[in-house]
N, C-alpha and C positions, 0 to 999 in steps of 0.2 A: 588709800584714803586714811586709814589708820595711821600710817606713818607721818603723813602731812599734818595731821592734827596734833599728834605727839610733838612734832617738831615746832608746832606754834607755842607750845609752853603750856597748853591746857593740862591741868592736873586732876583730870576726871577720867574714870575708865571709859573706853570707847568700844563699842561692838559694831563690827561692820557685818551687814546681813544683805549680801547680793541677792538679786532676783525679785521676781514679783508674782510668783505663783501662790497656790493655797498653802504650801509648805513655808513660804517666806512669812506669810501672815501668821501662821502658828508660831514660828520661830520668834518673830518680832513680840508677839504677845507674851511668849515666855521670857524673853529677855527685859521687858520693860518693868521699871521699879518706880514707885511714886516719886514725883520730881524730876524724872528723866526728860531729856530734850531729844526730840527726833529731828533729824535732817535728811531731806531726801535729795540726792544729788542725781542728776541724769539729764536727758534731753527729751524733746517730743513732748509727751502728754505725761510727764512725771508729776505734773501739779494735779492732774486728775486722779492719779493713783494716791498721792498724798491726801488729798480731800476725801476721797472714798475712803481711805483707811482710817482716817481721823475720826470721820463719821462713824465708821463701824466700832472703833475702840470706844467713843463716847457712848453709843447704844449698848454695848457690852458692859461697861461700867455702871450705867444706870441700872442693870439688872442685877448688880451684885447684892444689895439688900434682899431681892427677892430669893436668891439662892440661899443666902444666909439664914433666912427665915424658914426656907423649906427644911433644912437640915435641922435647925433648932427645934422646929414643930415636930419632926419626926424621931429625933435621936432618943427621946425618953420612951417612945412607944415601939422601938425595935428591941430585939433581944440584944443582950450585951456582946454576943457573939458576931453580930452583923456589923460590918464596916460600911460607914457612910462618911465620905470625905469630900471637900472642896478642892479643886484645883490639883486632882491627882495625876502624876506624872503617868502617861501611858506606855511610854517607850519600853520600860521594863517589862511590860505585860505582853509585848508583841515579839514574835519570831525574829523579825529583822532589827529590833531594838529601835524603832522610830515611831514617832508619834508625839503630839503635843499634849496639853493637860485637858483633863475632862473636868468641866465645870462642876459636876457632881458625879461621884464613883460610888457604886455600891456592890458589896458581896454579901448577899442575903445569906443567913446562916439557916434559914428555915422556909419553907413554903409560905407560911403565915407572913414572914417579914417582906418576902417577894410580892405577895398579894397586897400588902399595906403600901409598899412602894409604888406599885403600879396604879392602885386607886389614888393615891395622893397626887401622883404626876398627872393622872387624867383630869382630876378635880380642879388642879391648878393650871391646867392648859400647858 
């Protein structure tokens, strides 16, 4: 597929992500950038997959301000040694070096930081 698009004269980068399982969704999410265009090519119920995935991505995008506000509200209340980041890649942190990004990632430096993170997470649902 990538070769066919390249031969068409398109001068944009193309990422080919075969599959339709949970790993596919994570890989797609990690590959997408603002302004990207997605094309679903296949047969059968590919249109159902495309609509379901588009709906899921829209729901996730709608929650971005929520996560950013969560980090902003907590950052100043945590000790400087505690890491709290958005969209942290998890693959480097796993034995098999696989995994997508975490919406929120925390490495509490102290018990008090862990307690604060858990309280705030529970309070915000």
